[in-house]
C-alpha positions as CSV (number, residue, x, y, z in Angstrom):
1,M,104.3,90.7,69.6
2,K,101.1,88.5,71.8
3,M,99.1,90.3,73.8
4,K,100.5,89.1,77.7
5,K,97.7,88.8,80.3
6,I,98.5,89.5,83.7
7,V,96.3,88.3,86.8
8,L,95.6,89.8,89.3
9,L,94.2,87.7,92.4
10,C,92.2,88.7,95.7
11,S,90.2,87.9,98.0
12,A,86.7,89.1,96.3
13,G,88.6,90.7,92.9
14,L,87.3,94.3,94.1
15,S,90.5,96.1,96.3
16,T,93.3,95.5,93.0
17,S,90.7,97.3,91.2
18,M,92.3,100.4,92.0
19,L,95.9,99.4,91.6
20,V,94.3,96.9,88.0
21,E,93.5,100.5,86.8
22,K,96.7,102.1,87.5
23,M,98.9,99.3,86.3
24,K,96.8,99.9,82.7
25,V,98.3,103.5,82.7
26,A,102.0,102.4,83.7
27,A,101.8,99.9,80.7
28,R,100.8,102.1,78.4
29,E,103.3,104.3,79.3
30,L,106.0,101.7,79.2
31,N,103.8,100.5,75.6
32,Y,103.7,97.4,77.2
33,N,101.5,95.2,74.9
34,C,98.7,93.2,78.3
35,S,96.3,92.6,79.6
36,I,95.4,93.3,83.1
37,A,92.3,91.9,85.6
38,A,91.0,91.2,88.7
39,Y,89.7,88.4,90.0
40,P,88.5,86.5,93.2
41,I,91.4,83.8,94.3
42,A,88.7,80.9,93.8
43,E,89.1,81.2,89.9
44,A,92.7,81.1,90.1
45,A,92.7,77.6,88.5
46,K,90.6,78.9,85.2
47,E,91.8,82.2,85.0
48,G,95.6,82.0,85.2
49,S,95.8,79.4,82.9
50,E,95.9,82.1,80.6
51,A,97.4,84.1,82.0
52,D,101.8,85.1,81.5
53,V,102.0,85.9,85.3
54,V,99.5,85.8,88.1
55,F,99.8,88.5,91.2
56,L,97.8,87.5,94.8
57,G,96.4,91.3,97.0
58,P,98.8,91.0,100.7
59,Q,95.3,89.3,101.9
60,V,95.4,85.8,99.9
61,R,99.3,85.9,100.1
62,F,99.2,83.3,102.3
63,Q,97.9,80.5,99.5
64,V,100.7,81.6,96.8
65,N,102.3,78.2,97.0
66,A,98.8,76.6,96.4
67,V,98.1,78.9,93.1
68,K,101.6,77.9,92.2
69,E,100.3,74.2,92.5
70,Q,97.8,75.2,89.7
71,L,99.2,77.1,87.4
72,T,102.7,76.6,84.9
73,C,102.9,80.5,85.0
74,P,105.2,83.0,87.4
75,V,102.9,83.3,90.4
76,E,103.8,85.9,93.7
77,A,102.4,87.9,95.6
78,I,102.6,91.7,95.2
79,D,105.4,94.1,97.2
80,M,103.3,95.3,100.2
81,T,104.8,98.3,99.6
82,A,104.3,98.8,96.1
83,Y,100.2,97.3,96.9
84,G,100.1,99.8,99.5
85,M,101.4,102.6,97.7
86,M,99.4,101.9,94.7
87,D,102.7,101.5,92.3
88,G,101.1,100.1,89.5
89,K,104.0,100.9,87.6
90,S,106.6,98.7,90.1
91,V,103.9,96.2,89.6
92,V,104.0,96.1,85.7
93,K,108.2,96.7,85.8
94,R,107.7,93.3,87.5
95,A,105.7,92.0,85.8
96,I,107.5,92.2,83.1
97,E,110.8,90.7,84.3
98,L,108.7,87.7,85.2
99,I,107.3,87.1,81.5
100,E,110.2,88.1,79.8
101,G,112.6,86.6,82.2
102,K,114.7,89.4,82.9
């Protein structure tokens, strides 16, 4: 299976980095072959163009429609509860649902 690319966007690419690390651990536990990285929202078109799914952090969630217009992959805001609890596993599971269409 081809490695999937999960992209997280936030205002500066920093606040989501802790969630990215937790998601990487969860992806390994789920044996899901993917790369996960965070970027500033300004790089949405560049970094999202190769992505299989793009998530927006809470501070930029209002830009979800603008990002959707730039990309062809699924785009959605990270669940507020999952983000607040830094629940990497639930975010990875949501990514798999969106990528695999389940």
